[in-house]
N, C-alpha and C positions, 0 to 999 in steps of 0.2 A: 407740397405739390402746387405747381403754378398752373393756372387755367388760362386758356387762350380766350381773349375777348375780341369779338368782331366790332368794327366801328359801326356806330348807329347811323342810319340814313335818315335824313330829315324829309319832311313831306316835299320840300322843294326838289331834292335830288331824285326822289321817286317819280315825281311828275315830269322832270326833265328827261329821265330815262324812258318813261312811257310815251312822251311826246316824240322823242327820237325814234322809238320803235314804230309808232303810228305813221310817221313821215316815211320811214323806210318801207313799211308794208304798202303804203299807197303809191310810192314811187317805183316799186319793183315791177319789172317787166317779165312776163312769162318767158321762161327759157325752155325750149324743147330740145332735149338731148338727141343728137344724131340728125337733126334736120338741116344743119349747116354743112354744105359740101364745099367749103372754101378750099380745103387742103386735099380733097379727094384726088385730083390729078397728080399732085406731088406724091401722095401715099402710093398710088398705083405705080408710078415710075420707080419709086424706091423699092417697093416689094418685088416688082418684076426684075429689077437689077440684082437684088440679093438672091432671089430664087433662080436666076439664070446664070449667065457667065460671070457676073460680078461676084457672086458667092463662090464660084469655083476659083476665081482668081484670088480672092481673100484666103481661101483654104490652102491653095498651093503656096502662096507667099508665107503663110503661117508654117506650113510643113517645111518649106525651104529654110526658114529661120531656125526651126528645131534641128534640122540636119546640120546647118552651119554651126550651131551651138555644140552639137555632139562632136563634130569634126575638130572643134577647137580644143577638145580634151576635157571639158568640164561637163560630164554627163550628169543629167538629173532626170527624174521621172517627169518633171514639168515639160521637158522638151518633147516628150511624146504625148503627154496628156493635153497640153494646150492646143496643138494642131487638131487632135481628135475632137476636143471640145468645140473648137471653132467650126470644124466641119459639121458636127451635129447641130450646133447652134444656128448656123447659116442655113443648113438644109431643112431642119424641122422647126426651128425657133420662130421664123417669120409666120408660117401658117398658124402656129399655136397662139402667138401673141395677137394676130389679126382676129382669130376666132374668139379669143378671150375679150378683146376690146369690143367686138361686135356684140357679144353676149351681154356685156355690162351695159352698153349704151342701149 
């Protein structure tokens, strides 16, 4: 039976790693999650779009694609399930994701 052996670290390697850790700790800047509002206007516009007429347009286009697929003669359950999933995702997904991200941050 063969045993695994880990390489030994010399004192020089250990001190180099310790020095790098010390420099990183001293140079670190405190990050406050959620304090930055750089992308807040873009997030507001995007969520308003998806929850409003933009989401309805996406759902209707998805439904139209499913109907066209069914009319072409190649019926599958995905042509019904995908538009339903898109409608549910656009209608309820955005508030759920927004609430989850807000809760995590």
